[in-house]
N, CA, C and O atoms as a Maestro MAE file, in Angstrom:
{
 s_m_m2io_version
 :::
 2.0.0
}

f_m_ct {
 s_m_title
 :::
 protein
 m_atom[340] {
  # First column is atom index #
  i_m_mmod_type
  r_m_x_coord
  r_m_y_coord
  r_m_z_coord
  i_m_residue_number
  s_m_chain_name
  s_m_pdb_residue_name
  s_m_pdb_atom_name
  i_m_atomic_number
  :::
  1 25 0.822 -1.181 0.004 1 A "MET " " N  " 7
  2 3 -0.002 -0.008 0.017 1 A "MET " " CA " 6
  3 2 0.847 1.250 0.010 1 A "MET " " C  " 6
  4 15 1.761 1.360 0.827 1 A "MET " " O  " 8
  5 25 0.591 2.191 -0.861 2 A "LEU " " N  " 7
  6 3 1.355 3.433 -0.926 2 A "LEU " " CA " 6
  7 2 0.860 4.432 0.020 2 A "LEU " " C  " 6
  8 15 -0.353 4.587 0.168 2 A "LEU " " O  " 8
  9 25 1.726 5.127 0.676 3 A "SER " " N  " 7
  10 3 1.303 6.125 1.635 3 A "SER " " CA " 6
  11 2 1.123 7.476 0.924 3 A "SER " " C  " 6
  12 15 1.749 7.750 -0.100 3 A "SER " " O  " 8
  13 25 0.258 8.296 1.494 4 A "GLN " " N  " 7
  14 3 0.056 9.605 0.951 4 A "GLN " " CA " 6
  15 2 1.225 10.503 1.355 4 A "GLN " " C  " 6
  16 15 1.664 10.484 2.505 4 A "GLN " " O  " 8
  17 25 1.718 11.278 0.409 5 A "PRO " " N  " 7
  18 3 2.883 12.199 0.738 5 A "PRO " " CA " 6
  19 2 2.342 13.263 1.689 5 A "PRO " " C  " 6
  20 15 1.212 13.734 1.561 5 A "PRO " " O  " 8
  21 25 3.208 13.626 2.663 6 A "GLN " " N  " 7
  22 3 2.842 14.674 3.593 6 A "GLN " " CA " 6
  23 2 3.327 16.010 3.062 6 A "GLN " " C  " 6
  24 15 4.471 16.119 2.622 6 A "GLN " " O  " 8
  25 25 2.476 17.031 3.094 7 A "THR " " N  " 7
  26 3 2.851 18.320 2.639 7 A "THR " " CA " 6
  27 2 2.708 19.283 3.799 7 A "THR " " C  " 6
  28 15 1.678 19.312 4.472 7 A "THR " " O  " 8
  29 25 3.713 20.046 4.022 8 A "ALA " " N  " 7
  30 3 3.661 21.029 5.098 8 A "ALA " " CA " 6
  31 2 3.237 22.393 4.532 8 A "ALA " " C  " 6
  32 15 3.749 22.819 3.497 8 A "ALA " " O  " 8
  33 25 2.315 23.070 5.201 9 A "THR " " N  " 7
  34 3 1.906 24.388 4.821 9 A "THR " " CA " 6
  35 2 2.613 25.400 5.705 9 A "THR " " C  " 6
  36 15 2.557 25.373 6.934 9 A "THR " " O  " 8
  37 25 3.278 26.290 4.994 10 A "ARG " " N  " 7
  38 3 4.019 27.333 5.733 10 A "ARG " " CA " 6
  39 2 3.027 28.461 6.003 10 A "ARG " " C  " 6
  40 15 2.357 28.925 5.080 10 A "ARG " " O  " 8
  41 25 2.925 28.903 7.237 11 A "SER " " N  " 7
  42 3 2.053 29.977 7.569 11 A "SER " " CA " 6
  43 2 2.680 31.326 7.151 11 A "SER " " C  " 6
  44 15 3.876 31.548 7.337 11 A "SER " " O  " 8
  45 25 1.885 32.177 6.609 12 A "HIS " " N  " 7
  46 3 2.333 33.498 6.228 12 A "HIS " " CA " 6
  47 2 1.823 34.565 7.226 12 A "HIS " " C  " 6
  48 15 1.877 35.770 6.978 12 A "HIS " " O  " 8
  49 25 1.333 34.054 8.348 13 A "VAL " " N  " 7
  50 3 0.750 34.913 9.383 13 A "VAL " " CA " 6
  51 2 1.892 35.545 10.222 13 A "VAL " " C  " 6
  52 15 2.726 34.838 10.787 13 A "VAL " " O  " 8
  53 25 1.903 36.847 10.281 14 A "GLU " " N  " 7
  54 3 2.866 37.554 11.137 14 A "GLU " " CA " 6
  55 2 2.059 38.317 12.212 14 A "GLU " " C  " 6
  56 15 1.199 39.137 11.890 14 A "GLU " " O  " 8
  57 25 2.349 38.033 13.464 15 A "LEU " " N  " 7
  58 3 1.640 38.668 14.546 15 A "LEU " " CA " 6
  59 2 2.585 39.708 15.222 15 A "LEU " " C  " 6
  60 15 3.708 39.407 15.628 15 A "LEU " " O  " 8
  61 25 2.056 40.925 15.307 16 A "THR " " N  " 7
  62 3 2.830 42.043 15.969 16 A "THR " " CA " 6
  63 2 2.069 42.459 17.185 16 A "THR " " C  " 6
  64 15 0.945 42.947 17.062 16 A "THR " " O  " 8
  65 25 2.641 42.283 18.387 17 A "PRO " " N  " 7
  66 3 1.934 42.669 19.611 17 A "PRO " " CA " 6
  67 2 1.704 44.164 19.672 17 A "PRO " " C  " 6
  68 15 2.621 44.957 19.459 17 A "PRO " " O  " 8
  69 25 0.452 44.546 19.969 18 A "LEU " " N  " 7
  70 3 0.082 45.923 20.138 18 A "LEU " " CA " 6
  71 2 -0.142 46.204 21.648 18 A "LEU " " C  " 6
  72 15 -0.027 47.336 22.117 18 A "LEU " " O  " 8
  73 25 -0.461 45.135 22.368 19 A "SER " " N  " 7
  74 3 -0.597 45.190 23.821 19 A "SER " " CA " 6
  75 2 -0.451 43.728 24.314 19 A "SER " " C  " 6
  76 15 -0.160 42.834 23.520 19 A "SER " " O  " 8
  77 25 -0.650 43.500 25.596 20 A "ASP " " N  " 7
  78 3 -0.491 42.125 26.064 20 A "ASP " " CA " 6
  79 2 -1.629 41.228 25.604 20 A "ASP " " C  " 6
  80 15 -1.528 40.009 25.749 20 A "ASP " " O  " 8
  81 25 -2.727 41.789 25.046 21 A "LYS " " N  " 7
  82 3 -3.820 40.967 24.604 21 A "LYS " " CA " 6
  83 2 -4.288 41.217 23.158 21 A "LYS " " C  " 6
  84 15 -5.298 40.669 22.717 21 A "LYS " " O  " 8
  85 25 -3.553 42.033 22.453 22 A "THR " " N  " 7
  86 3 -3.934 42.391 21.076 22 A "THR " " CA " 6
  87 2 -2.742 42.336 20.139 22 A "THR " " C  " 6
  88 15 -1.640 42.761 20.486 22 A "THR " " O  " 8
  89 25 -2.975 41.810 18.952 23 A "TRP " " N  " 7
  90 3 -1.926 41.674 17.922 23 A "TRP " " CA " 6
  91 2 -2.421 42.230 16.566 23 A "TRP " " C  " 6
  92 15 -3.594 42.083 16.225 23 A "TRP " " O  " 8
  93 25 -1.559 42.837 15.836 24 A "ARG " " N  " 7
  94 3 -1.832 43.165 14.460 24 A "ARG " " CA " 6
  95 2 -1.471 41.936 13.662 24 A "ARG " " C  " 6
  96 15 -0.413 41.345 13.876 24 A "ARG " " O  " 8
  97 25 -2.344 41.538 12.734 25 A "VAL " " N  " 7
  98 3 -2.106 40.346 11.926 25 A "VAL " " CA " 6
  99 2 -1.812 40.745 10.494 25 A "VAL " " C  " 6
  100 15 -2.607 41.391 9.811 25 A "VAL " " O  " 8
  101 25 -0.626 40.326 10.074 26 A "CYS " " N  " 7
  102 3 -0.176 40.660 8.695 26 A "CYS " " CA " 6
  103 2 0.113 39.412 7.893 26 A "CYS " " C  " 6
  104 15 0.357 38.333 8.432 26 A "CYS " " O  " 8
  105 25 0.076 39.596 6.591 27 A "ASP " " N  " 7
  106 3 0.449 38.608 5.609 27 A "ASP " " CA " 6
  107 2 1.893 38.876 5.200 27 A "ASP " " C  " 6
  108 15 2.157 39.865 4.515 27 A "ASP " " O  " 8
  109 25 2.786 38.067 5.578 28 A "ASP " " N  " 7
  110 3 4.240 38.405 5.318 28 A "ASP " " CA " 6
  111 2 4.664 38.260 3.862 28 A "ASP " " C  " 6
  112 15 5.828 38.497 3.538 28 A "ASP " " O  " 8
  113 25 3.748 37.877 2.980 29 A "ARG " " N  " 7
  114 3 4.084 37.820 1.566 29 A "ARG " " CA " 6
  115 2 4.068 39.180 0.916 29 A "ARG " " C  " 6
  116 15 4.521 39.328 -0.219 29 A "ARG " " O  " 8
  117 25 3.550 40.191 1.621 30 A "PHE " " N  " 7
  118 3 3.437 41.536 1.101 30 A "PHE " " CA " 6
  119 2 4.409 42.460 1.801 30 A "PHE " " C  " 6
  120 15 4.641 42.316 3.002 30 A "PHE " " O  " 8
  121 25 4.981 43.407 1.076 31 A "ASP " " N  " 7
  122 3 5.987 44.352 1.622 31 A "ASP " " CA " 6
  123 2 5.303 45.348 2.556 31 A "ASP " " C  " 6
  124 15 4.102 45.594 2.444 31 A "ASP " " O  " 8
  125 25 6.063 45.906 3.457 32 A "ALA " " N  " 7
  126 3 5.585 47.015 4.293 32 A "ALA " " CA " 6
  127 2 5.069 48.120 3.357 32 A "ALA " " C  " 6
  128 15 5.708 48.434 2.353 32 A "ALA " " O  " 8
  129 25 3.971 48.676 3.673 33 A "GLY " " N  " 7
  130 3 3.401 49.738 2.835 33 A "GLY " " CA " 6
  131 2 2.368 49.245 1.849 33 A "GLY " " C  " 6
  132 15 1.569 50.029 1.338 33 A "GLY " " O  " 8
  133 25 2.375 47.938 1.573 34 A "ASP " " N  " 7
  134 3 1.382 47.356 0.689 34 A "ASP " " CA " 6
  135 2 0.087 47.221 1.481 34 A "ASP " " C  " 6
  136 15 0.081 46.634 2.563 34 A "ASP " " O  " 8
  137 25 -1.016 47.761 0.948 35 A "ARG " " N  " 7
  138 3 -2.307 47.707 1.688 35 A "ARG " " CA " 6
  139 2 -2.778 46.353 2.005 35 A "ARG " " C  " 6
  140 15 -3.562 46.173 2.936 35 A "ARG " " O  " 8
  141 25 -2.320 45.352 1.247 36 A "ARG " " N  " 7
  142 3 -2.760 43.985 1.508 36 A "ARG " " CA " 6
  143 2 -2.021 43.294 2.701 36 A "ARG " " C  " 6
  144 15 -2.425 42.226 3.159 36 A "ARG " " O  " 8
  145 25 -0.940 43.935 3.177 37 A "ARG " " N  " 7
  146 3 -0.148 43.319 4.247 37 A "ARG " " CA " 6
  147 2 -0.967 43.182 5.507 37 A "ARG " " C  " 6
  148 15 -1.007 42.081 6.056 37 A "ARG " " O  " 8
  149 25 -1.629 44.221 6.014 38 A "ILE " " N  " 7
  150 3 -2.396 44.132 7.257 38 A "ILE " " CA " 6
  151 2 -3.716 43.495 6.943 38 A "ILE " " C  " 6
  152 15 -4.483 44.031 6.143 38 A "ILE " " O  " 8
  153 25 -4.009 42.355 7.553 39 A "VAL " " N  " 7
  154 3 -5.248 41.679 7.336 39 A "VAL " " CA " 6
  155 2 -6.264 41.759 8.472 39 A "VAL " " C  " 6
  156 15 -7.441 41.450 8.286 39 A "VAL " " O  " 8
  157 25 -5.808 42.171 9.629 40 A "GLY " " N  " 7
  158 3 -6.758 42.322 10.738 40 A "GLY " " CA " 6
  159 2 -6.045 42.417 12.063 40 A "GLY " " C  " 6
  160 15 -4.841 42.657 12.155 40 A "GLY " " O  " 8
  161 25 -6.881 42.209 13.116 41 A "TYR " " N  " 7
  162 3 -6.406 42.302 14.467 41 A "TYR " " CA " 6
  163 2 -6.931 41.127 15.334 41 A "TYR " " C  " 6
  164 15 -8.108 40.778 15.253 41 A "TYR " " O  " 8
  165 25 -6.091 40.552 16.121 42 A "LEU " " N  " 7
  166 3 -6.445 39.415 16.954 42 A "LEU " " CA " 6
  167 2 -6.378 39.885 18.417 42 A "LEU " " C  " 6
  168 15 -5.434 40.539 18.859 42 A "LEU " " O  " 8
  169 25 -7.453 39.503 19.141 43 A "GLN " " N  " 7
  170 3 -7.533 39.939 20.542 43 A "GLN " " CA " 6
  171 2 -7.850 38.735 21.429 43 A "GLN " " C  " 6
  172 15 -8.678 37.890 21.089 43 A "GLN " " O  " 8
  173 25 -7.183 38.684 22.550 44 A "ASP " " N  " 7
  174 3 -7.492 37.664 23.586 44 A "ASP " " CA " 6
  175 2 -8.563 38.238 24.471 44 A "ASP " " C  " 6
  176 15 -8.362 39.213 25.195 44 A "ASP " " O  " 8
  177 25 -9.719 37.595 24.386 45 A "LEU " " N  " 7
  178 3 -10.854 37.974 25.192 45 A "LEU " " CA " 6
  179 2 -11.081 36.921 26.281 45 A "LEU " " C  " 6
  180 15 -11.951 36.060 26.148 45 A "LEU " " O  " 8
  181 25 -10.296 36.998 27.352 46 A "ASP " " N  " 7
  182 3 -10.379 36.022 28.475 46 A "ASP " " CA " 6
  183 2 -10.268 34.591 28.005 46 A "ASP " " C  " 6
  184 15 -11.084 33.744 28.368 46 A "ASP " " O  " 8
  185 25 -9.263 34.323 27.201 47 A "GLY " " N  " 7
  186 3 -8.932 32.976 26.752 47 A "GLY " " CA " 6
  187 2 -9.572 32.540 25.451 47 A "GLY " " C  " 6
  188 15 -9.276 31.460 24.942 47 A "GLY " " O  " 8
  189 25 -10.451 33.373 24.906 48 A "GLU " " N  " 7
  190 3 -11.017 33.116 23.580 48 A "GLU " " CA " 6
  191 2 -10.418 34.183 22.660 48 A "GLU " " C  " 6
  192 15 -10.284 35.348 23.036 48 A "GLU " " O  " 8
  193 25 -10.063 33.752 21.442 49 A "PHE " " N  " 7
  194 3 -9.344 34.689 20.538 49 A "PHE " " CA " 6
  195 2 -10.236 35.144 19.416 49 A "PHE " " C  " 6
  196 15 -10.734 34.333 18.636 49 A "PHE " " O  " 8
  197 25 -10.438 36.445 19.334 50 A "GLU " " N  " 7
  198 3 -11.322 37.063 18.331 50 A "GLU " " CA " 6
  199 2 -10.475 37.694 17.232 50 A "GLU " " C  " 6
  200 15 -9.591 38.507 17.501 50 A "GLU " " O  " 8
  201 25 -10.755 37.312 16.008 51 A "MET " " N  " 7
  202 3 -10.065 37.863 14.847 51 A "MET " " CA " 6
  203 2 -10.982 38.848 14.134 51 A "MET " " C  " 6
  204 15 -12.034 38.454 13.630 51 A "MET " " O  " 8
  205 25 -10.607 40.111 14.081 52 A "LEU " " N  " 7
  206 3 -11.316 41.110 13.330 52 A "LEU " " CA " 6
  207 2 -10.597 41.289 11.973 52 A "LEU " " C  " 6
  208 15 -9.476 41.793 11.918 52 A "LEU " " O  " 8
  209 25 -11.261 40.868 10.892 53 A "TRP " " N  " 7
  210 3 -10.670 40.981 9.564 53 A "TRP " " CA " 6
  211 2 -10.832 42.357 8.993 53 A "TRP " " C  " 6
  212 15 -11.898 42.955 9.134 53 A "TRP " " O  " 8
  213 25 -9.791 42.897 8.337 54 A "MET " " N  " 7
  214 3 -9.809 44.151 7.680 54 A "MET " " CA " 6
  215 2 -9.916 44.012 6.156 54 A "MET " " C  " 6
  216 15 -10.263 44.959 5.451 54 A "MET " " O  " 8
  217 25 -9.605 42.798 5.670 55 A "ARG " " N  " 7
  218 3 -9.763 42.491 4.286 55 A "ARG " " CA " 6
  219 2 -9.952 40.981 4.104 55 A "ARG " " C  " 6
  220 15 -9.443 40.241 4.946 55 A "ARG " " O  " 8
  221 25 -10.601 40.490 3.137 56 A "PRO " " N  " 7
  222 3 -11.184 41.198 2.020 56 A "PRO " " CA " 6
  223 2 -12.508 41.878 2.389 56 A "PRO " " C  " 6
  224 15 -12.987 42.697 1.605 56 A "PRO " " O  " 8
  225 25 -13.105 41.592 3.505 57 A "HIS " " N  " 7
  226 3 -14.359 42.213 3.921 57 A "HIS " " CA " 6
  227 2 -14.224 42.784 5.328 57 A "HIS " " C  " 6
  228 15 -14.346 42.045 6.305 57 A "HIS " " O  " 8
  229 25 -13.973 44.090 5.448 58 A "PRO " " N  " 7
  230 3 -13.732 44.739 6.756 58 A "PRO " " CA " 6
  231 2 -14.890 44.464 7.687 58 A "PRO " " C  " 6
  232 15 -16.051 44.510 7.278 58 A "PRO " " O  " 8
  233 25 -14.569 44.173 8.963 59 A "GLY " " N  " 7
  234 3 -15.553 44.007 10.001 59 A "GLY " " CA " 6
  235 2 -16.008 42.592 10.254 59 A "GLY " " C  " 6
  236 15 -16.785 42.357 11.180 59 A "GLY " " O  " 8
  237 25 -15.550 41.638 9.462 60 A "VAL " " N  " 7
  238 3 -15.889 40.244 9.696 60 A "VAL " " CA " 6
  239 2 -15.133 39.786 10.926 60 A "VAL " " C  " 6
  240 15 -13.942 40.066 11.066 60 A "VAL " " O  " 8
  241 25 -15.829 39.068 11.839 61 A "VAL " " N  " 7
  242 3 -15.237 38.643 13.110 61 A "VAL " " CA " 6
  243 2 -15.429 37.126 13.263 61 A "VAL " " C  " 6
  244 15 -16.512 36.591 13.028 61 A "VAL " " O  " 8
  245 25 -14.356 36.464 13.660 62 A "TYR " " N  " 7
  246 3 -14.433 35.056 13.977 62 A "TYR " " CA " 6
  247 2 -13.795 34.848 15.321 62 A "TYR " " C  " 6
  248 15 -12.836 35.535 15.674 62 A "TYR " " O  " 8
  249 25 -14.326 33.891 16.088 63 A "ARG " " N  " 7
  250 3 -13.749 33.568 17.447 63 A "ARG " " CA " 6
  251 2 -13.181 32.193 17.396 63 A "ARG " " C  " 6
  252 15 -13.715 31.314 16.719 63 A "ARG " " O  " 8
  253 25 -12.085 31.993 18.115 64 A "HIS " " N  " 7
  254 3 -11.387 30.741 18.144 64 A "HIS " " CA " 6
  255 2 -11.039 30.405 19.607 64 A "HIS " " C  " 6
  256 15 -10.837 31.296 20.431 64 A "HIS " " O  " 8
  257 25 -10.976 29.121 19.900 65 A "SER " " N  " 7
  258 3 -10.810 28.633 21.297 65 A "SER " " CA " 6
  259 2 -9.368 28.827 21.771 65 A "SER " " C  " 6
  260 15 -9.124 29.000 22.965 65 A "SER " " O  " 8
  261 25 -8.403 28.797 20.824 66 A "THR " " N  " 7
  262 3 -6.990 28.965 21.247 66 A "THR " " CA " 6
  263 2 -6.280 29.850 20.217 66 A "THR " " C  " 6
  264 15 -6.782 30.071 19.115 66 A "THR " " O  " 8
  265 25 -5.106 30.349 20.600 67 A "MET " " N  " 7
  266 3 -4.256 31.118 19.697 67 A "MET " " CA " 6
  267 2 -3.883 30.251 18.506 67 A "MET " " C  " 6
  268 15 -3.903 30.720 17.368 67 A "MET " " O  " 8
  269 25 -3.539 28.982 18.755 68 A "GLU " " N  " 7
  270 3 -3.102 28.088 17.681 68 A "GLU " " CA " 6
  271 2 -4.232 27.880 16.680 68 A "GLU " " C  " 6
  272 15 -3.985 27.852 15.474 68 A "GLU " " O  " 8
  273 25 -5.461 27.735 17.155 69 A "ALA " " N  " 7
  274 3 -6.607 27.521 16.287 69 A "ALA " " CA " 6
  275 2 -6.872 28.837 15.445 69 A "ALA " " C  " 6
  276 15 -7.254 28.770 14.277 69 A "ALA " " O  " 8
  277 25 -6.665 29.956 16.054 70 A "ALA " " N  " 7
  278 3 -6.853 31.247 15.316 70 A "ALA " " CA " 6
  279 2 -5.805 31.356 14.280 70 A "ALA " " C  " 6
  280 15 -6.153 31.706 13.152 70 A "ALA " " O  " 8
  281 25 -4.559 31.097 14.525 71 A "VAL " " N  " 7
  282 3 -3.487 31.207 13.494 71 A "VAL " " CA " 6
  283 2 -3.728 30.210 12.384 71 A "VAL " " C  " 6
  284 15 -3.547 30.557 11.217 71 A "VAL " " O  " 8
  285 25 -4.143 28.944 12.699 72 A "ALA " " N  " 7
  286 3 -4.437 27.977 11.696 72 A "ALA " " CA " 6
  287 2 -5.549 28.435 10.790 72 A "ALA " " C  " 6
  288 15 -5.465 28.275 9.572 72 A "ALA " " O  " 8
  289 25 -6.594 29.004 11.367 73 A "ALA " " N  " 7
  290 3 -7.766 29.468 10.563 73 A "ALA " " CA " 6
  291 2 -7.374 30.660 9.697 73 A "ALA " " C  " 6
  292 15 -7.786 30.752 8.541 73 A "ALA " " O  " 8
  293 25 -6.562 31.591 10.263 74 A "ILE " " N  " 7
  294 3 -6.079 32.725 9.516 74 A "ILE " " CA " 6
  295 2 -5.230 32.250 8.336 74 A "ILE " " C  " 6
  296 15 -5.380 32.751 7.222 74 A "ILE " " O  " 8
  297 25 -4.333 31.279 8.579 75 A "THR " " N  " 7
  298 3 -3.484 30.754 7.530 75 A "THR " " CA " 6
  299 2 -4.316 30.211 6.363 75 A "THR " " C  " 6
  300 15 -4.037 30.525 5.206 75 A "THR " " O  " 8
  301 25 -5.322 29.410 6.657 76 A "VAL " " N  " 7
  302 3 -6.198 28.847 5.637 76 A "VAL " " CA " 6
  303 2 -6.883 29.984 4.802 76 A "VAL " " C  " 6
  304 15 -6.888 29.967 3.571 76 A "VAL " " O  " 8
  305 25 -7.441 30.938 5.527 77 A "ARG " " N  " 7
  306 3 -8.113 32.033 4.842 77 A "ARG " " CA " 6
  307 2 -7.140 32.844 3.998 77 A "ARG " " C  " 6
  308 15 -7.491 33.199 2.873 77 A "ARG " " O  " 8
  309 25 -5.942 33.156 4.474 78 A "LEU " " N  " 7
  310 3 -4.987 33.850 3.668 78 A "LEU " " CA " 6
  311 2 -4.610 33.098 2.415 78 A "LEU " " C  " 6
  312 15 -4.470 33.703 1.353 78 A "LEU " " O  " 8
  313 25 -4.444 31.805 2.511 79 A "ASP " " N  " 7
  314 3 -4.143 30.998 1.374 79 A "ASP " " CA " 6
  315 2 -5.197 31.077 0.300 79 A "ASP " " C  " 6
  316 15 -4.895 30.956 -0.887 79 A "ASP " " O  " 8
  317 25 -6.447 31.283 0.716 80 A "ARG " " N  " 7
  318 3 -7.615 31.361 -0.201 80 A "ARG " " CA " 6
  319 2 -7.855 32.736 -0.763 80 A "ARG " " C  " 6
  320 15 -8.404 32.865 -1.857 80 A "ARG " " O  " 8
  321 25 -7.459 33.772 -0.045 81 A "THR " " N  " 7
  322 3 -7.888 35.130 -0.447 81 A "THR " " CA " 6
  323 2 -6.791 36.111 -0.774 81 A "THR " " C  " 6
  324 15 -7.087 37.123 -1.409 81 A "THR " " O  " 8
  325 25 -5.551 35.894 -0.392 82 A "SER " " N  " 7
  326 3 -4.534 36.884 -0.535 82 A "SER " " CA " 6
  327 2 -4.323 37.449 -1.918 82 A "SER " " C  " 6
  328 15 -3.995 38.628 -2.055 82 A "SER " " O  " 8
  329 25 -4.501 36.651 -2.938 83 A "PHE " " N  " 7
  330 3 -4.219 37.160 -4.298 83 A "PHE " " CA " 6
  331 2 -5.493 37.397 -5.074 83 A "PHE " " C  " 6
  332 15 -5.451 37.644 -6.280 83 A "PHE " " O  " 8
  333 25 -6.632 37.326 -4.397 84 A "VAL " " N  " 7
  334 3 -7.913 37.492 -5.056 84 A "VAL " " CA " 6
  335 2 -8.396 38.937 -4.991 84 A "VAL " " C  " 6
  336 15 -8.930 39.453 -5.973 84 A "VAL " " O  " 8
  337 25 -8.214 39.595 -3.850 85 A "ASP " " N  " 7
  338 3 -8.782 40.940 -3.728 85 A "ASP " " CA " 6
  339 2 -7.946 42.003 -4.322 85 A "ASP " " C  " 6
  340 15 -8.318 43.176 -4.283 85 A "ASP " " O  " 8
  :::
 }
 m_bond[339] {
  # First column is bond index #
  i_m_from
  i_m_to
  i_m_order
  :::
  1 1 2 1
  2 2 3 1
  3 3 4 2
  4 3 5 1
  5 5 6 1
  6 6 7 1
  7 7 8 2
  8 7 9 1
  9 9 10 1
  10 10 11 1
  11 11 12 2
  12 11 13 1
  13 13 14 1
  14 14 15 1
  15 15 16 2
  16 15 17 1
  17 17 18 1
  18 18 19 1
  19 19 20 2
  20 19 21 1
  21 21 22 1
  22 22 23 1
  23 23 24 2
  24 23 25 1
  25 25 26 1
  26 26 27 1
  27 27 28 2
  28 27 29 1
  29 29 30 1
  30 30 31 1
  31 31 32 2
  32 31 33 1
  33 33 34 1
  34 34 35 1
  35 35 36 2
  36 35 37 1
  37 37 38 1
  38 38 39 1
  39 39 40 2
  40 39 41 1
  41 41 42 1
  42 42 43 1
  43 43 44 2
  44 43 45 1
  45 45 46 1
  46 46 47 1
  47 47 48 2
  48 47 49 1
  49 49 50 1
  50 50 51 1
  51 51 52 2
  52 51 53 1
  53 53 54 1
  54 54 55 1
  55 55 56 2
  56 55 57 1
  57 57 58 1
  58 58 59 1
  59 59 60 2
  60 59 61 1
  61 61 62 1
  62 62 63 1
  63 63 64 2
  64 63 65 1
  65 65 66 1
  66 66 67 1
  67 67 68 2
  68 67 69 1
  69 69 70 1
  70 70 71 1
  71 71 72 2
  72 71 73 1
  73 73 74 1
  74 74 75 1
  75 75 76 2
  76 75 77 1
  77 77 78 1
  78 78 79 1
  79 79 80 2
  80 79 81 1
  81 81 82 1
  82 82 83 1
  83 83 84 2
  84 83 85 1
  85 85 86 1
  86 86 87 1
  87 87 88 2
  88 87 89 1
  89 89 90 1
  90 90 91 1
  91 91 92 2
  92 91 93 1
  93 93 94 1
  94 94 95 1
  95 95 96 2
  96 95 97 1
  97 97 98 1
  98 98 99 1
  99 99 100 2
  100 99 101 1
  101 101 102 1
  102 102 103 1
  103 103 104 2
  104 103 105 1
  105 105 106 1
  106 106 107 1
  107 107 108 2
  108 107 109 1
  109 109 110 1
  110 110 111 1
  111 111 112 2
  112 111 113 1
  113 113 114 1
  114 114 115 1
  115 115 116 2
  116 115 117 1
  117 117 118 1
  118 118 119 1
  119 119 120 2
  120 119 121 1
  121 121 122 1
  122 122 123 1
  123 123 124 2
  124 123 125 1
  125 125 126 1
  126 126 127 1
  127 127 128 2
  128 127 129 1
  129 129 130 1
  130 130 131 1
  131 131 132 2
  132 131 133 1
  133 133 134 1
  134 134 135 1
  135 135 136 2
  136 135 137 1
  137 137 138 1
  138 138 139 1
  139 139 140 2
  140 139 141 1
  141 141 142 1
  142 142 143 1
  143 143 144 2
  144 143 145 1
  145 145 146 1
  146 146 147 1
  147 147 148 2
  148 147 149 1
  149 149 150 1
  150 150 151 1
  151 151 152 2
  152 151 153 1
  153 153 154 1
  154 154 155 1
  155 155 156 2
  156 155 157 1
  157 157 158 1
  158 158 159 1
  159 159 160 2
  160 159 161 1
  161 161 162 1
  162 162 163 1
  163 163 164 2
  164 163 165 1
  165 165 166 1
  166 166 167 1
  167 167 168 2
  168 167 169 1
  169 169 170 1
  170 170 171 1
  171 171 172 2
  172 171 173 1
  173 173 174 1
  174 174 175 1
  175 175 176 2
  176 175 177 1
  177 177 178 1
  178 178 179 1
  179 179 180 2
  180 179 181 1
  181 181 182 1
  182 182 183 1
  183 183 184 2
  184 183 185 1
  185 185 186 1
  186 186 187 1
  187 187 188 2
  188 187 189 1
  189 189 190 1
  190 190 191 1
  191 191 192 2
  192 191 193 1
  193 193 194 1
  194 194 195 1
  195 195 196 2
  196 195 197 1
  197 197 198 1
  198 198 199 1
  199 199 200 2
  200 199 201 1
  201 201 202 1
  202 202 203 1
  203 203 204 2
  204 203 205 1
  205 205 206 1
  206 206 207 1
  207 207 208 2
  208 207 209 1
  209 209 210 1
  210 210 211 1
  211 211 212 2
  212 211 213 1
  213 213 214 1
  214 214 215 1
  215 215 216 2
  216 215 217 1
  217 217 218 1
  218 218 219 1
  219 219 220 2
  220 219 221 1
  221 221 222 1
  222 222 223 1
  223 223 224 2
  224 223 225 1
  225 225 226 1
  226 226 227 1
  227 227 228 2
  228 227 229 1
  229 229 230 1
  230 230 231 1
  231 231 232 2
  232 231 233 1
  233 233 234 1
  234 234 235 1
  235 235 236 2
  236 235 237 1
  237 237 238 1
  238 238 239 1
  239 239 240 2
  240 239 241 1
  241 241 242 1
  242 242 243 1
  243 243 244 2
  244 243 245 1
  245 245 246 1
  246 246 247 1
  247 247 248 2
  248 247 249 1
  249 249 250 1
  250 250 251 1
  251 251 252 2
  252 251 253 1
  253 253 254 1
  254 254 255 1
  255 255 256 2
  256 255 257 1
  257 257 258 1
  258 258 259 1
  259 259 260 2
  260 259 261 1
  261 261 262 1
  262 262 263 1
  263 263 264 2
  264 263 265 1
  265 265 266 1
  266 266 267 1
  267 267 268 2
  268 267 269 1
  269 269 270 1
  270 270 271 1
  271 271 272 2
  272 271 273 1
  273 273 274 1
  274 274 275 1
  275 275 276 2
  276 275 277 1
  277 277 278 1
  278 278 279 1
  279 279 280 2
  280 279 281 1
  281 281 282 1
  282 282 283 1
  283 283 284 2
  284 283 285 1
  285 285 286 1
  286 286 287 1
  287 287 288 2
  288 287 289 1
  289 289 290 1
  290 290 291 1
  291 291 292 2
  292 291 293 1
  293 293 294 1
  294 294 295 1
  295 295 296 2
  296 295 297 1
  297 297 298 1
  298 298 299 1
  299 299 300 2
  300 299 301 1
  301 301 302 1
  302 302 303 1
  303 303 304 2
  304 303 305 1
  305 305 306 1
  306 306 307 1
  307 307 308 2
  308 307 309 1
  309 309 310 1
  310 310 311 1
  311 311 312 2
  312 311 313 1
  313 313 314 1
  314 314 315 1
  315 315 316 2
  316 315 317 1
  317 317 318 1
  318 318 319 1
  319 319 320 2
  320 319 321 1
  321 321 322 1
  322 322 323 1
  323 323 324 2
  324 323 325 1
  325 325 326 1
  326 326 327 1
  327 327 328 2
  328 327 329 1
  329 329 330 1
  330 330 331 1
  331 331 332 2
  332 331 333 1
  333 333 334 1
  334 334 335 1
  335 335 336 2
  336 335 337 1
  337 337 338 1
  338 338 339 1
  339 339 340 2
  :::
 }
}
């Protein structure tokens, strides 16, 4: 039986702390100054992580149970949308 090849997905999520509970979320594939670089803001709300998206649709909010789950979901969405808008 042949095994399925494993492929690793590199995250392009860059988190910049703005406070002890808030981070700016950037897509590191874009240069500083490119409007597509900042994708939103992540906030720790008492152990639940809320992602406020700034693009492609400003104001969309998703909540995640952990920081790792938030980064994984952000990575998937960036892979789907970064070059579309």
